[in-house]
Structures are given as C-alpha cells and as structure tokens.
N, C-alpha and C positions, 0 to 999 in steps of 0.2 A: 419332627422337622429338626433336620439336622441346625446343631448349636452353632454359631457364627464364629471366626477364630478368636476375636477380640474377646468374647466370652470365657473361654476355656481359657486363653491367660492371664483373664484378669480373676479365677479362682486360682490357678496357682501365685501371681502375684498376691492375695489374698491368704494362701499356705489353706487352701481347703481341696489343694488336689499337691501328689509328689512330681516330681520331678516325672516318672514312670509313670504314672499316670496318665498323665498331660499328655504325654509322650501318642500312649493307646492312644487316647479321645483323637488329637486330633489327625491321625492313621484312618480313624473312623470314619475322619467327614469329608474322604479326599470322594467318594464314589457315593453315588447312588443308583442302587439295582432297580431298576424298571422291573414293574411284577412280570413274568416269564422270561427274566433273562435275556429281552430281544433290544438291551440298550445297558451302556455302562455310563450316565451320565456325572460331568467331571462336574459334585457343585460349588467345588471352592475354586476352582479356576480363574475370576474374577478374583478372589479375593489375593488371592496370587500372581495375578496379573494386571492388575485393571479393565481384561477383557475378559466377559464370559461367555460359557460354551454356548451356541445356537445352532438352535433344530433346524437340521436340511431338510423340507417338506418333498424332494424330489428324489424320487427312489426307493422309498419305502413304503407299507403298505399303509394306506391311514388309519388302522384300527390302532397301531406300532408309534405311530406319530401324534397322536391324540394321544397313547398313554403317557410318552414321553415330555410329550406340553403339560397334561396335569400334572407328575410327579413334579417335575423342574419349577413350574408355578407353586406350587402346594410347600418347597422347599425352599425358593427364594426371591417368589413374589411375583418377577412379572421372567418372560425367557421369549426373545423372535425366535422366527421360523420363519426362513428363507423358502423361494422356489414352489408358494402353497400352490397342490393341486384343489380342482372344485373341487373336490369329493373332498378333503382333510377338512377348508377353507368351512362348508355345511358346518361337518363338525366341530368343527369347534364357534363357530356360531351357534351352536345347542348347547354350550357350558354354561354355568353361571359365571365363568370369566369377562373381561371386558376385552375388550381383541378390537385393535386399531389396523385393519384393514388398508392396506395400498394398495391400488388396481396397475398402476402404472407399474411398482417395483414386483409386483404377485409375491410381497411380501406380510405378515402380518406380526400388529406385538401384542403378546399378551399380558396382563397382569392380574393378578387379586383384586377382589374390591378394595377400593381403598387404597392402592399400592401408588407412591406415586416414585419418578426418578430424581435424587435428588441432585439439584445441580449443583455441578463441578467448579466455573465460572470458565473454563477453554473454550476456545474459540477456534470454530473450522470451516473455512470456505470451502463450497462444491461447484465448479464450471465444470460446464461443458461444452465441447465447442456446434454440436447439432441437436436440433430437438428429438432426432433417431439414438442419442445419447442420454435422454431425460432417467429411460424407465434405472439403470442401473447405476444413474447416477443419486434416483432418490432411493435406490436401496443402501446407498453411501449415508445419503441423509438419515436418515431411519437409525441407523446404528449407534454413526457418534451422537445422534440426541438420543438413544435410552443411553445410551453412556454418561450422559451428563451435562454433556459438551450445549454451546450455545453453536447452531448453521444456520451462513450467511451463506446464499446460494444465489446465481447469475449463472442463464441457461443460453444456448445458440448464439455464445461467442466467439466463433469460430472466429481463422486465420484469412477463412474466404474473405470476409470482411470484418478485417482488423480493427479497425478504431472500433468494433463493438467493446473488445477488451476492455478498452483501458475508463473509462468510466467505471465497468463494472472492477475493475482494478481499483479506483480510486477509494469504491463503498466499503472494499475490505479494506485500503487502507487505515483508513476512519475507524473502521472495528475494530481495528490492529489484532487481527486474527495470528491464531499461534500457525497455523497448519493448513499447506489446499492442496486438495482434492481435484484433478481438474481432469477431467472423463472428453479419449479422442474418439473414435474411429476413425475409419479412410485412412489419409496418411497418417494420421496420430500428432500433428507437427504441434497443435497448442500448450500441453505442457510445456514444452522445449520452452518458448515464450514467454510462458509465466515464469517458468522459473531465471531464465536470464532477468525477471524486472523485480524480481521482491526477496526476502531477503530473511522469510522463515521455509525450513519443508518444504516440499511441493513433491508430492505424491502424481505418478502419470498412472491413470486408470485407461488402458484401452478398451476399446468396445467392439464390439464385432457386427458391425456396420460396414458396408463396403462388399465389391463382390469381385469375381475376374479372379487376375493375378494377385495376388496379397491382400484376397479378400477376408472373410470372418472373424476378423482384429488382425490375421499378420501381420500386416504390412505396420498398424500401430504400434505393435510388440516390437516388432523390430526397431522403429524408426527413433521407438520412446530409451532404448536400450542402446542406441547409438547418440543421447542426446550430449550435442557440447555441454550444455548447461547441468546444473548438479541436481538432481533427477534422478527417484528411487519411485522404481518399478515394478504393481503385481499383474497378478494375471490376468489376462482376457478376459472379463465382466462381472470381474473379483471385488462386487461392490464391496459385502462385507468387511471383507481382508483393506479394501480399502478404508473405509471410515472407520473402521477398530483402529487400523495402523492409528490416522490418523488422532481419534482421541483420545489414544494412549499418550500422541505426543503434546497435542494442547491441555489434558489433563496434567501433566508433567508439570509442561510451564504454569501450568491456574497455580498447584503447590508451591511453588519458584513463586511465586508472586503474592502469596501469602506470607511465605517467610521471610523475608521483606520486610513485611506491617509489620 
C-alpha cells in the first residue's frame, strides 16, 4: 500500500527523511501500475485535486477492470466504477469488498471492509427535469456522496410543469446547498431557469433523452451553452463529471465555513 502524502511530509518535518528522499517518495506515489500494465492508476489524484480517479467499466475487458478495482481499493480503500457491464458486476460481487450497486446509474461504489467516507460538510443539490433524466443524475449523486458531500435531490421538476420547481428550490434553500447539478434532456431549459433563481453555482447536465432533430442530448447541450443565466455546462450524460465538479465546489465552500469558526 502506498503512503499518504501527509505521512511523507510529516516524516520530513520530523527530520526522518531529507528533501531529496521526500521528493523521491512523493514521485513514487503518483502512479499505481496494475499487474500486466493494463493500467497506470493515479492513486494520488484525490490528494491533489479532491477528486479521485474513477474506473470506467465500459470498453474494458471485465478481468482487466476487476484487476484495476482490486488494486485501487487495496491502495485507497474505495473506488467508484461507472458504466458497469453485467459480467463485471458479477465479478465484483464475488470479491470480499463491500459493493454498493445502483441499478439506475449502472454504477458501483466499492469499499474495503470497514472503509467509511469522511463527511466534509459540503452540500450538493441535484435536480432533474424528467424521470428519464434520473439514471445520469444518480451517477452524479453517487459521485458527490462518495466525495463526502450531503446530497439533496428533487426529480421530475421540469419546466413543462414549472410550478413543481418552487417547492424543490425551497427545500434546497433551507438546506443551504453550495452547488446545484441540474439534469435535463429534450430542450434542456431547466438549468437556465434554476441559475436565474439561486445565488450559488449551477452545473447544467444535458441528458441524451429526446429524438429526431436535436435528439440524443444535442438540443439540450446547445440550449445550456446559450443560456442567458450564468451556467457551467458539462458534456452529454457526464454524470460523474457533474457530480465531481459539484463536490469540489461544495467541499471548498465547507472548508471556508470551517475556517471562519
């Protein structure tokens, strides 16, 4: 198992290692090579950026993905696996790890026995315009929660029945959320509406619902990019990216609150 960066720096502070030795140790911590060189996993990305490297199940041989999961959980205690095919899920369930499977998101959170996510105090809201947007929104929720945030959700509150959004926003105001992820397909209007009503960052998450001209999320993406409200937009169906960005914003806001105390 690799050492935490803080442990290496503590040894330097206490005079146990020299500057040169400290530098070498830190360089060694950057990558974890999985047996057979099927991957070079960036085990310290979370320490540098607050966002861990995640295993994309799609497109990998299930045995290769399993090897990566085993190594990364062994090193860091946890990993998120997105777009998990059925064969890989079966392999994950045969391990000794704690596997939390989300059917809607087709994603798994894998923990070593006894691992617990450290709560940060960050607060993220996730809204969807329609029910069809929920699977990608759930990927964002899983990600934000695994990064230590409390997550508040309100699904199926789109502009086709605009009155539905106001009770949801009231809930988010009362929770004093730090950031919103707003998922919408078809014409993708909801993120623009929300961004014009709240005073914290909003991340637009276009969804590949819809059909015909502008289908597969294209109209939603273009609409969000043309928003008159201040809006940050991720790629179509990029639930992990939206959740990770929201968590990064929320966790930094939480740090700011702690520093004021």
